[in-house]
mmCIF entry with sequence, helices, sheets and N, C-alpha, C, O atoms, coordinates in Angstrom:
data_MODEL
# 
_entry.id   MODEL 
# 
_entity.id                         1 
_entity.type                       polymer 
_entity.pdbx_number_of_molecules   1 
# 
_entity_poly.entity_id                      1 
_entity_poly.type                           'polypeptide(L)' 
_entity_poly.nstd_linkage                   no 
_entity_poly.nstd_monomer                   no 
_entity_poly.pdbx_seq_one_letter_code       MEAYCFKCRDKREIKDPQQVTLKNGRSATQGGCPQCGTKVFRIGKG 
_entity_poly.pdbx_seq_one_letter_code_can   MEAYCFKCRDKREIKDPQQVTLKNGRSATQGGCPQCGTKVFRIGKG 
_entity_poly.pdbx_strand_id                 A 
# 
loop_
_entity_poly_seq.entity_id 
_entity_poly_seq.num 
_entity_poly_seq.mon_id 
_entity_poly_seq.hetero 
1 1  MET n 
1 2  GLU n 
1 3  ALA n 
1 4  TYR n 
1 5  CYS n 
1 6  PHE n 
1 7  LYS n 
1 8  CYS n 
1 9  ARG n 
1 10 ASP n 
1 11 LYS n 
1 12 ARG n 
1 13 GLU n 
1 14 ILE n 
1 15 LYS n 
1 16 ASP n 
1 17 PRO n 
1 18 GLN n 
1 19 GLN n 
1 20 VAL n 
1 21 THR n 
1 22 LEU n 
1 23 LYS n 
1 24 ASN n 
1 25 GLY n 
1 26 ARG n 
1 27 SER n 
1 28 ALA n 
1 29 THR n 
1 30 GLN n 
1 31 GLY n 
1 32 GLY n 
1 33 CYS n 
1 34 PRO n 
1 35 GLN n 
1 36 CYS n 
1 37 GLY n 
1 38 THR n 
1 39 LYS n 
1 40 VAL n 
1 41 PHE n 
1 42 ARG n 
1 43 ILE n 
1 44 GLY n 
1 45 LYS n 
1 46 GLY n 
# 
_struct_asym.id          A 
_struct_asym.entity_id   1 
# 
loop_
_struct_sheet.id 
_struct_sheet.type 
_struct_sheet.number_strands 
_struct_sheet.details 
AA1 ? 2 ? 
AA2 ? 3 ? 
# 
loop_
_struct_sheet_order.sheet_id 
_struct_sheet_order.range_id_1 
_struct_sheet_order.range_id_2 
_struct_sheet_order.offset 
_struct_sheet_order.sense 
AA1 1 2 ? anti-parallel 
AA2 1 2 ? anti-parallel 
AA2 2 3 ? anti-parallel 
# 
loop_
_struct_sheet_range.sheet_id 
_struct_sheet_range.id 
_struct_sheet_range.beg_label_comp_id 
_struct_sheet_range.beg_label_asym_id 
_struct_sheet_range.beg_label_seq_id 
_struct_sheet_range.pdbx_beg_PDB_ins_code 
_struct_sheet_range.end_label_comp_id 
_struct_sheet_range.end_label_asym_id 
_struct_sheet_range.end_label_seq_id 
_struct_sheet_range.pdbx_end_PDB_ins_code 
_struct_sheet_range.beg_auth_comp_id 
_struct_sheet_range.beg_auth_asym_id 
_struct_sheet_range.beg_auth_seq_id 
_struct_sheet_range.end_auth_comp_id 
_struct_sheet_range.end_auth_asym_id 
_struct_sheet_range.end_auth_seq_id 
AA1 1 GLU A 2  ? CYS A 5  ? GLU A 2  CYS A 5  
AA1 2 ASP A 10 ? GLU A 13 ? ASP A 10 GLU A 13 
AA2 1 LYS A 15 ? THR A 21 ? LYS A 15 THR A 21 
AA2 2 SER A 27 ? GLY A 32 ? SER A 27 GLY A 32 
AA2 3 LYS A 39 ? ILE A 43 ? LYS A 39 ILE A 43 
# 
loop_
_atom_site.group_PDB 
_atom_site.id 
_atom_site.type_symbol 
_atom_site.label_atom_id 
_atom_site.label_alt_id 
_atom_site.label_comp_id 
_atom_site.label_asym_id 
_atom_site.label_entity_id 
_atom_site.label_seq_id 
_atom_site.pdbx_PDB_ins_code 
_atom_site.Cartn_x 
_atom_site.Cartn_y 
_atom_site.Cartn_z 
_atom_site.occupancy 
_atom_site.B_iso_or_equiv 
_atom_site.pdbx_formal_charge 
_atom_site.auth_seq_id 
_atom_site.auth_comp_id 
_atom_site.auth_asym_id 
_atom_site.auth_atom_id 
_atom_site.pdbx_PDB_model_num 
ATOM 1   N N  . MET A 1 1  ? 0.080   -9.563  13.868 1.00 0.00 ? 1  MET A N  1 
ATOM 2   C CA . MET A 1 1  ? 0.157   -8.072  13.697 1.00 0.00 ? 1  MET A CA 1 
ATOM 3   C C  . MET A 1 1  ? 0.038   -7.515  15.144 1.00 0.00 ? 1  MET A C  1 
ATOM 4   O O  . MET A 1 1  ? -0.721  -7.961  16.004 1.00 0.00 ? 1  MET A O  1 
ATOM 5   N N  . GLU A 1 2  ? 0.926   -6.443  15.287 1.00 0.00 ? 2  GLU A N  1 
ATOM 6   C CA . GLU A 1 2  ? 1.002   -5.703  16.601 1.00 0.00 ? 2  GLU A CA 1 
ATOM 7   C C  . GLU A 1 2  ? 0.486   -4.358  16.479 1.00 0.00 ? 2  GLU A C  1 
ATOM 8   O O  . GLU A 1 2  ? 0.570   -3.780  15.395 1.00 0.00 ? 2  GLU A O  1 
ATOM 9   N N  . ALA A 1 3  ? -0.071  -3.771  17.546 1.00 0.00 ? 3  ALA A N  1 
ATOM 10  C CA . ALA A 1 3  ? -0.538  -2.392  17.645 1.00 0.00 ? 3  ALA A CA 1 
ATOM 11  C C  . ALA A 1 3  ? -0.148  -2.004  19.016 1.00 0.00 ? 3  ALA A C  1 
ATOM 12  O O  . ALA A 1 3  ? 0.060   -2.838  19.897 1.00 0.00 ? 3  ALA A O  1 
ATOM 13  N N  . TYR A 1 4  ? -0.043  -0.621  19.198 1.00 0.00 ? 4  TYR A N  1 
ATOM 14  C CA . TYR A 1 4  ? 0.301   -0.019  20.415 1.00 0.00 ? 4  TYR A CA 1 
ATOM 15  C C  . TYR A 1 4  ? -0.927  0.100   21.213 1.00 0.00 ? 4  TYR A C  1 
ATOM 16  O O  . TYR A 1 4  ? -1.902  0.636   20.685 1.00 0.00 ? 4  TYR A O  1 
ATOM 17  N N  . CYS A 1 5  ? -1.007  -0.364  22.507 1.00 0.00 ? 5  CYS A N  1 
ATOM 18  C CA . CYS A 1 5  ? -2.026  -0.205  23.481 1.00 0.00 ? 5  CYS A CA 1 
ATOM 19  C C  . CYS A 1 5  ? -1.742  0.953   24.341 1.00 0.00 ? 5  CYS A C  1 
ATOM 20  O O  . CYS A 1 5  ? -0.719  0.959   25.026 1.00 0.00 ? 5  CYS A O  1 
ATOM 21  N N  . PHE A 1 6  ? -2.581  1.944   24.355 1.00 0.00 ? 6  PHE A N  1 
ATOM 22  C CA . PHE A 1 6  ? -2.338  3.138   25.176 1.00 0.00 ? 6  PHE A CA 1 
ATOM 23  C C  . PHE A 1 6  ? -2.533  2.896   26.708 1.00 0.00 ? 6  PHE A C  1 
ATOM 24  O O  . PHE A 1 6  ? -1.943  3.595   27.532 1.00 0.00 ? 6  PHE A O  1 
ATOM 25  N N  . LYS A 1 7  ? -3.315  1.959   27.036 1.00 0.00 ? 7  LYS A N  1 
ATOM 26  C CA . LYS A 1 7  ? -3.623  1.570   28.411 1.00 0.00 ? 7  LYS A CA 1 
ATOM 27  C C  . LYS A 1 7  ? -2.475  0.893   29.007 1.00 0.00 ? 7  LYS A C  1 
ATOM 28  O O  . LYS A 1 7  ? -2.011  1.262   30.087 1.00 0.00 ? 7  LYS A O  1 
ATOM 29  N N  . CYS A 1 8  ? -1.940  -0.214  28.253 1.00 0.00 ? 8  CYS A N  1 
ATOM 30  C CA . CYS A 1 8  ? -0.795  -0.944  28.790 1.00 0.00 ? 8  CYS A CA 1 
ATOM 31  C C  . CYS A 1 8  ? 0.502   -0.240  28.488 1.00 0.00 ? 8  CYS A C  1 
ATOM 32  O O  . CYS A 1 8  ? 1.523   -0.580  29.086 1.00 0.00 ? 8  CYS A O  1 
ATOM 33  N N  . ARG A 1 9  ? 0.512   0.682   27.630 1.00 0.00 ? 9  ARG A N  1 
ATOM 34  C CA . ARG A 1 9  ? 1.739   1.437   27.218 1.00 0.00 ? 9  ARG A CA 1 
ATOM 35  C C  . ARG A 1 9  ? 2.728   0.513   26.698 1.00 0.00 ? 9  ARG A C  1 
ATOM 36  O O  . ARG A 1 9  ? 3.901   0.592   27.064 1.00 0.00 ? 9  ARG A O  1 
ATOM 37  N N  . ASP A 1 10 ? 2.326   -0.366  25.860 1.00 0.00 ? 10 ASP A N  1 
ATOM 38  C CA . ASP A 1 10 ? 3.259   -1.375  25.236 1.00 0.00 ? 10 ASP A CA 1 
ATOM 39  C C  . ASP A 1 10 ? 2.620   -1.857  23.790 1.00 0.00 ? 10 ASP A C  1 
ATOM 40  O O  . ASP A 1 10 ? 1.459   -1.597  23.476 1.00 0.00 ? 10 ASP A O  1 
ATOM 41  N N  . LYS A 1 11 ? 3.442   -2.520  23.041 1.00 0.00 ? 11 LYS A N  1 
ATOM 42  C CA . LYS A 1 11 ? 2.944   -3.085  21.751 1.00 0.00 ? 11 LYS A CA 1 
ATOM 43  C C  . LYS A 1 11 ? 2.339   -4.483  22.134 1.00 0.00 ? 11 LYS A C  1 
ATOM 44  O O  . LYS A 1 11 ? 2.927   -5.261  22.885 1.00 0.00 ? 11 LYS A O  1 
ATOM 45  N N  . ARG A 1 12 ? 1.170   -4.730  21.586 1.00 0.00 ? 12 ARG A N  1 
ATOM 46  C CA . ARG A 1 12 ? 0.554   -5.989  21.931 1.00 0.00 ? 12 ARG A CA 1 
ATOM 47  C C  . ARG A 1 12 ? 0.057   -6.645  20.518 1.00 0.00 ? 12 ARG A C  1 
ATOM 48  O O  . ARG A 1 12 ? -0.191  -5.962  19.525 1.00 0.00 ? 12 ARG A O  1 
ATOM 49  N N  . GLU A 1 13 ? -0.036  -7.845  20.563 1.00 0.00 ? 13 GLU A N  1 
ATOM 50  C CA . GLU A 1 13 ? -0.654  -8.617  19.344 1.00 0.00 ? 13 GLU A CA 1 
ATOM 51  C C  . GLU A 1 13 ? -2.115  -8.283  19.335 1.00 0.00 ? 13 GLU A C  1 
ATOM 52  O O  . GLU A 1 13 ? -2.698  -8.225  20.417 1.00 0.00 ? 13 GLU A O  1 
ATOM 53  N N  . ILE A 1 14 ? -2.800  -8.045  18.151 1.00 0.00 ? 14 ILE A N  1 
ATOM 54  C CA . ILE A 1 14 ? -4.033  -7.676  17.982 1.00 0.00 ? 14 ILE A CA 1 
ATOM 55  C C  . ILE A 1 14 ? -4.940  -8.832  18.137 1.00 0.00 ? 14 ILE A C  1 
ATOM 56  O O  . ILE A 1 14 ? -4.793  -9.792  17.380 1.00 0.00 ? 14 ILE A O  1 
ATOM 57  N N  . LYS A 1 15 ? -5.890  -8.838  19.069 1.00 0.00 ? 15 LYS A N  1 
ATOM 58  C CA . LYS A 1 15 ? -6.842  -10.019 19.229 1.00 0.00 ? 15 LYS A CA 1 
ATOM 59  C C  . LYS A 1 15 ? -8.073  -9.700  18.462 1.00 0.00 ? 15 LYS A C  1 
ATOM 60  O O  . LYS A 1 15 ? -8.613  -8.596  18.531 1.00 0.00 ? 15 LYS A O  1 
ATOM 61  N N  . ASP A 1 16 ? -8.550  -10.768 17.663 1.00 0.00 ? 16 ASP A N  1 
ATOM 62  C CA . ASP A 1 16 ? -9.674  -10.613 16.755 1.00 0.00 ? 16 ASP A CA 1 
ATOM 63  C C  . ASP A 1 16 ? -9.482  -9.427  15.749 1.00 0.00 ? 16 ASP A C  1 
ATOM 64  O O  . ASP A 1 16 ? -10.315 -8.521  15.731 1.00 0.00 ? 16 ASP A O  1 
ATOM 65  N N  . PRO A 1 17 ? -8.518  -9.420  15.004 1.00 0.00 ? 17 PRO A N  1 
ATOM 66  C CA . PRO A 1 17 ? -8.294  -8.336  14.078 1.00 0.00 ? 17 PRO A CA 1 
ATOM 67  C C  . PRO A 1 17 ? -9.267  -8.219  12.920 1.00 0.00 ? 17 PRO A C  1 
ATOM 68  O O  . PRO A 1 17 ? -9.568  -9.252  12.321 1.00 0.00 ? 17 PRO A O  1 
ATOM 69  N N  . GLN A 1 18 ? -9.760  -7.117  12.569 1.00 0.00 ? 18 GLN A N  1 
ATOM 70  C CA . GLN A 1 18 ? -10.656 -6.903  11.529 1.00 0.00 ? 18 GLN A CA 1 
ATOM 71  C C  . GLN A 1 18 ? -10.225 -5.856  10.575 1.00 0.00 ? 18 GLN A C  1 
ATOM 72  O O  . GLN A 1 18 ? -9.773  -4.812  11.046 1.00 0.00 ? 18 GLN A O  1 
ATOM 73  N N  . GLN A 1 19 ? -10.309 -6.006  9.277  1.00 0.00 ? 19 GLN A N  1 
ATOM 74  C CA . GLN A 1 19 ? -10.009 -4.976  8.221  1.00 0.00 ? 19 GLN A CA 1 
ATOM 75  C C  . GLN A 1 19 ? -11.041 -3.916  8.276  1.00 0.00 ? 19 GLN A C  1 
ATOM 76  O O  . GLN A 1 19 ? -12.222 -4.242  8.389  1.00 0.00 ? 19 GLN A O  1 
ATOM 77  N N  . VAL A 1 20 ? -10.668 -2.601  8.201  1.00 0.00 ? 20 VAL A N  1 
ATOM 78  C CA . VAL A 1 20 ? -11.598 -1.558  8.140  1.00 0.00 ? 20 VAL A CA 1 
ATOM 79  C C  . VAL A 1 20 ? -11.043 -0.600  7.040  1.00 0.00 ? 20 VAL A C  1 
ATOM 80  O O  . VAL A 1 20 ? -9.863  -0.651  6.692  1.00 0.00 ? 20 VAL A O  1 
ATOM 81  N N  . THR A 1 21 ? -11.929 0.265   6.517  1.00 0.00 ? 21 THR A N  1 
ATOM 82  C CA . THR A 1 21 ? -11.487 1.329   5.568  1.00 0.00 ? 21 THR A CA 1 
ATOM 83  C C  . THR A 1 21 ? -11.793 2.593   6.131  1.00 0.00 ? 21 THR A C  1 
ATOM 84  O O  . THR A 1 21 ? -12.937 2.738   6.562  1.00 0.00 ? 21 THR A O  1 
ATOM 85  N N  . LEU A 1 22 ? -10.998 3.533   6.211  1.00 0.00 ? 22 LEU A N  1 
ATOM 86  C CA . LEU A 1 22 ? -11.154 4.926   6.795  1.00 0.00 ? 22 LEU A CA 1 
ATOM 87  C C  . LEU A 1 22 ? -11.955 5.779   5.719  1.00 0.00 ? 22 LEU A C  1 
ATOM 88  O O  . LEU A 1 22 ? -12.046 5.401   4.551  1.00 0.00 ? 22 LEU A O  1 
ATOM 89  N N  . LYS A 1 23 ? -12.484 6.861   6.151  1.00 0.00 ? 23 LYS A N  1 
ATOM 90  C CA . LYS A 1 23 ? -13.209 7.815   5.335  1.00 0.00 ? 23 LYS A CA 1 
ATOM 91  C C  . LYS A 1 23 ? -12.351 8.223   4.174  1.00 0.00 ? 23 LYS A C  1 
ATOM 92  O O  . LYS A 1 23 ? -12.873 8.374   3.069  1.00 0.00 ? 23 LYS A O  1 
ATOM 93  N N  . ASN A 1 24 ? -11.094 8.405   4.352  1.00 0.00 ? 24 ASN A N  1 
ATOM 94  C CA . ASN A 1 24 ? -10.200 8.881   3.203  1.00 0.00 ? 24 ASN A CA 1 
ATOM 95  C C  . ASN A 1 24 ? -9.853  7.739   2.282  1.00 0.00 ? 24 ASN A C  1 
ATOM 96  O O  . ASN A 1 24 ? -9.217  7.979   1.256  1.00 0.00 ? 24 ASN A O  1 
ATOM 97  N N  . GLY A 1 25 ? -10.236 6.488   2.587  1.00 0.00 ? 25 GLY A N  1 
ATOM 98  C CA . GLY A 1 25 ? -9.909  5.382   1.670  1.00 0.00 ? 25 GLY A CA 1 
ATOM 99  C C  . GLY A 1 25 ? -8.765  4.520   2.088  1.00 0.00 ? 25 GLY A C  1 
ATOM 100 O O  . GLY A 1 25 ? -8.524  3.503   1.437  1.00 0.00 ? 25 GLY A O  1 
ATOM 101 N N  . ARG A 1 26 ? -8.051  4.841   3.110  1.00 0.00 ? 26 ARG A N  1 
ATOM 102 C CA . ARG A 1 26 ? -6.851  4.056   3.608  1.00 0.00 ? 26 ARG A CA 1 
ATOM 103 C C  . ARG A 1 26 ? -7.349  2.954   4.334  1.00 0.00 ? 26 ARG A C  1 
ATOM 104 O O  . ARG A 1 26 ? -8.443  3.039   4.893  1.00 0.00 ? 26 ARG A O  1 
ATOM 105 N N  . SER A 1 27 ? -6.620  1.861   4.390  1.00 0.00 ? 27 SER A N  1 
ATOM 106 C CA . SER A 1 27 ? -7.005  0.595   5.097  1.00 0.00 ? 27 SER A CA 1 
ATOM 107 C C  . SER A 1 27 ? -6.348  0.608   6.517  1.00 0.00 ? 27 SER A C  1 
ATOM 108 O O  . SER A 1 27 ? -5.272  1.175   6.707  1.00 0.00 ? 27 SER A O  1 
ATOM 109 N N  . ALA A 1 28 ? -7.024  -0.027  7.490  1.00 0.00 ? 28 ALA A N  1 
ATOM 110 C CA . ALA A 1 28 ? -6.552  -0.086  8.782  1.00 0.00 ? 28 ALA A CA 1 
ATOM 111 C C  . ALA A 1 28 ? -7.049  -1.382  9.379  1.00 0.00 ? 28 ALA A C  1 
ATOM 112 O O  . ALA A 1 28 ? -7.885  -2.079  8.804  1.00 0.00 ? 28 ALA A O  1 
ATOM 113 N N  . THR A 1 29 ? -6.481  -1.706  10.616 1.00 0.00 ? 29 THR A N  1 
ATOM 114 C CA . THR A 1 29 ? -6.747  -2.943  11.272 1.00 0.00 ? 29 THR A CA 1 
ATOM 115 C C  . THR A 1 29 ? -7.225  -2.520  12.631 1.00 0.00 ? 29 THR A C  1 
ATOM 116 O O  . THR A 1 29 ? -6.587  -1.659  13.236 1.00 0.00 ? 29 THR A O  1 
ATOM 117 N N  . GLN A 1 30 ? -8.242  -3.029  13.128 1.00 0.00 ? 30 GLN A N  1 
ATOM 118 C CA . GLN A 1 30 ? -8.663  -2.790  14.528 1.00 0.00 ? 30 GLN A CA 1 
ATOM 119 C C  . GLN A 1 30 ? -9.098  -4.108  15.186 1.00 0.00 ? 30 GLN A C  1 
ATOM 120 O O  . GLN A 1 30 ? -9.529  -5.060  14.535 1.00 0.00 ? 30 GLN A O  1 
ATOM 121 N N  . GLY A 1 31 ? -8.955  -4.098  16.530 1.00 0.00 ? 31 GLY A N  1 
ATOM 122 C CA . GLY A 1 31 ? -9.195  -5.333  17.312 1.00 0.00 ? 31 GLY A CA 1 
ATOM 123 C C  . GLY A 1 31 ? -9.058  -4.866  18.802 1.00 0.00 ? 31 GLY A C  1 
ATOM 124 O O  . GLY A 1 31 ? -9.302  -3.722  19.183 1.00 0.00 ? 31 GLY A O  1 
ATOM 125 N N  . GLY A 1 32 ? -8.646  -5.876  19.574 1.00 0.00 ? 32 GLY A N  1 
ATOM 126 C CA . GLY A 1 32 ? -8.618  -5.665  21.026 1.00 0.00 ? 32 GLY A CA 1 
ATOM 127 C C  . GLY A 1 32 ? -7.244  -6.003  21.596 1.00 0.00 ? 32 GLY A C  1 
ATOM 128 O O  . GLY A 1 32 ? -6.500  -6.719  20.926 1.00 0.00 ? 32 GLY A O  1 
ATOM 129 N N  . CYS A 1 33 ? -6.877  -5.566  22.716 1.00 0.00 ? 33 CYS A N  1 
ATOM 130 C CA . CYS A 1 33 ? -5.732  -5.812  23.467 1.00 0.00 ? 33 CYS A CA 1 
ATOM 131 C C  . CYS A 1 33 ? -5.984  -7.095  24.243 1.00 0.00 ? 33 CYS A C  1 
ATOM 132 O O  . CYS A 1 33 ? -6.954  -7.147  24.999 1.00 0.00 ? 33 CYS A O  1 
ATOM 133 N N  . PRO A 1 34 ? -5.124  -8.189  24.091 1.00 0.00 ? 34 PRO A N  1 
ATOM 134 C CA . PRO A 1 34 ? -5.469  -9.391  24.707 1.00 0.00 ? 34 PRO A CA 1 
ATOM 135 C C  . PRO A 1 34 ? -5.166  -9.365  26.266 1.00 0.00 ? 34 PRO A C  1 
ATOM 136 O O  . PRO A 1 34 ? -5.604  -10.235 27.018 1.00 0.00 ? 34 PRO A O  1 
ATOM 137 N N  . GLN A 1 35 ? -4.371  -8.284  26.702 1.00 0.00 ? 35 GLN A N  1 
ATOM 138 C CA . GLN A 1 35 ? -4.096  -8.116  28.100 1.00 0.00 ? 35 GLN A CA 1 
ATOM 139 C C  . GLN A 1 35 ? -5.194  -7.432  28.898 1.00 0.00 ? 35 GLN A C  1 
ATOM 140 O O  . GLN A 1 35 ? -5.617  -7.906  29.952 1.00 0.00 ? 35 GLN A O  1 
ATOM 141 N N  . CYS A 1 36 ? -5.642  -6.300  28.360 1.00 0.00 ? 36 CYS A N  1 
ATOM 142 C CA . CYS A 1 36 ? -6.614  -5.488  29.065 1.00 0.00 ? 36 CYS A CA 1 
ATOM 143 C C  . CYS A 1 36 ? -7.977  -5.301  28.418 1.00 0.00 ? 36 CYS A C  1 
ATOM 144 O O  . CYS A 1 36 ? -8.936  -4.854  29.048 1.00 0.00 ? 36 CYS A O  1 
ATOM 145 N N  . GLY A 1 37 ? -8.032  -5.671  27.090 1.00 0.00 ? 37 GLY A N  1 
ATOM 146 C CA . GLY A 1 37 ? -9.454  -5.635  26.387 1.00 0.00 ? 37 GLY A CA 1 
ATOM 147 C C  . GLY A 1 37 ? -9.634  -4.262  25.805 1.00 0.00 ? 37 GLY A C  1 
ATOM 148 O O  . GLY A 1 37 ? -10.725 -4.042  25.278 1.00 0.00 ? 37 GLY A O  1 
ATOM 149 N N  . THR A 1 38 ? -8.728  -3.295  25.818 1.00 0.00 ? 38 THR A N  1 
ATOM 150 C CA . THR A 1 38 ? -8.910  -2.036  25.172 1.00 0.00 ? 38 THR A CA 1 
ATOM 151 C C  . THR A 1 38 ? -8.896  -2.169  23.781 1.00 0.00 ? 38 THR A C  1 
ATOM 152 O O  . THR A 1 38 ? -8.212  -3.045  23.252 1.00 0.00 ? 38 THR A O  1 
ATOM 153 N N  . LYS A 1 39 ? -9.666  -1.295  23.054 1.00 0.00 ? 39 LYS A N  1 
ATOM 154 C CA . LYS A 1 39 ? -9.665  -1.391  21.551 1.00 0.00 ? 39 LYS A CA 1 
ATOM 155 C C  . LYS A 1 39 ? -8.225  -0.733  21.042 1.00 0.00 ? 39 LYS A C  1 
ATOM 156 O O  . LYS A 1 39 ? -7.749  0.297   21.519 1.00 0.00 ? 39 LYS A O  1 
ATOM 157 N N  . VAL A 1 40 ? -7.683  -1.445  20.085 1.00 0.00 ? 40 VAL A N  1 
ATOM 158 C CA . VAL A 1 40 ? -6.480  -1.055  19.468 1.00 0.00 ? 40 VAL A CA 1 
ATOM 159 C C  . VAL A 1 40 ? -6.702  -0.855  18.038 1.00 0.00 ? 40 VAL A C  1 
ATOM 160 O O  . VAL A 1 40 ? -7.641  -1.398  17.458 1.00 0.00 ? 40 VAL A O  1 
ATOM 161 N N  . PHE A 1 41 ? -5.795  -0.028  17.408 1.00 0.00 ? 41 PHE A N  1 
ATOM 162 C CA . PHE A 1 41 ? -6.065  0.459   15.969 1.00 0.00 ? 41 PHE A CA 1 
ATOM 163 C C  . PHE A 1 41 ? -4.711  0.662   15.302 1.00 0.00 ? 41 PHE A C  1 
ATOM 164 O O  . PHE A 1 41 ? -3.821  1.311   15.852 1.00 0.00 ? 41 PHE A O  1 
ATOM 165 N N  . ARG A 1 42 ? -4.566  0.064   14.043 1.00 0.00 ? 42 ARG A N  1 
ATOM 166 C CA . ARG A 1 42 ? -3.346  0.252   13.392 1.00 0.00 ? 42 ARG A CA 1 
ATOM 167 C C  . ARG A 1 42 ? -3.648  0.750   11.956 1.00 0.00 ? 42 ARG A C  1 
ATOM 168 O O  . ARG A 1 42 ? -4.352  0.027   11.250 1.00 0.00 ? 42 ARG A O  1 
ATOM 169 N N  . ILE A 1 43 ? -3.233  1.785   11.516 1.00 0.00 ? 43 ILE A N  1 
ATOM 170 C CA . ILE A 1 43 ? -3.452  2.366   10.221 1.00 0.00 ? 43 ILE A CA 1 
ATOM 171 C C  . ILE A 1 43 ? -2.365  1.697   9.254  1.00 0.00 ? 43 ILE A C  1 
ATOM 172 O O  . ILE A 1 43 ? -1.183  1.541   9.561  1.00 0.00 ? 43 ILE A O  1 
ATOM 173 N N  . GLY A 1 44 ? -2.964  1.317   8.009  1.00 0.00 ? 44 GLY A N  1 
ATOM 174 C CA . GLY A 1 44 ? -2.120  0.713   7.074  1.00 0.00 ? 44 GLY A CA 1 
ATOM 175 C C  . GLY A 1 44 ? -1.876  -0.773  7.415  1.00 0.00 ? 44 GLY A C  1 
ATOM 176 O O  . GLY A 1 44 ? -2.650  -1.347  8.181  1.00 0.00 ? 44 GLY A O  1 
ATOM 177 N N  . LYS A 1 45 ? -0.815  -1.414  6.863  1.00 0.00 ? 45 LYS A N  1 
ATOM 178 C CA . LYS A 1 45 ? -0.461  -2.794  7.127  1.00 0.00 ? 45 LYS A CA 1 
ATOM 179 C C  . LYS A 1 45 ? -1.714  -3.691  7.049  1.00 0.00 ? 45 LYS A C  1 
ATOM 180 O O  . LYS A 1 45 ? -2.102  -4.340  8.021  1.00 0.00 ? 45 LYS A O  1 
ATOM 181 N N  . GLY A 1 46 ? -2.287  -3.697  5.931  1.00 0.00 ? 46 GLY A N  1 
ATOM 182 C CA . GLY A 1 46 ? -3.438  -4.560  5.876  1.00 0.00 ? 46 GLY A CA 1 
ATOM 183 C C  . GLY A 1 46 ? -3.552  -5.277  4.554  1.00 0.00 ? 46 GLY A C  1 
ATOM 184 O O  . GLY A 1 46 ? -4.486  -6.053  4.351  1.00 0.00 ? 46 GLY A O  1 
# 
């Protein structure tokens, strides 16, 4: 699964993806950018 990294300004594969649930009940995936280590986040697709 890919997410947009704002630091690299490119789509990257999510490193160590984790399923999370937002306050409004929607699902999301969060993890890290394999290139720079910044936290990346993708709503839905879970």
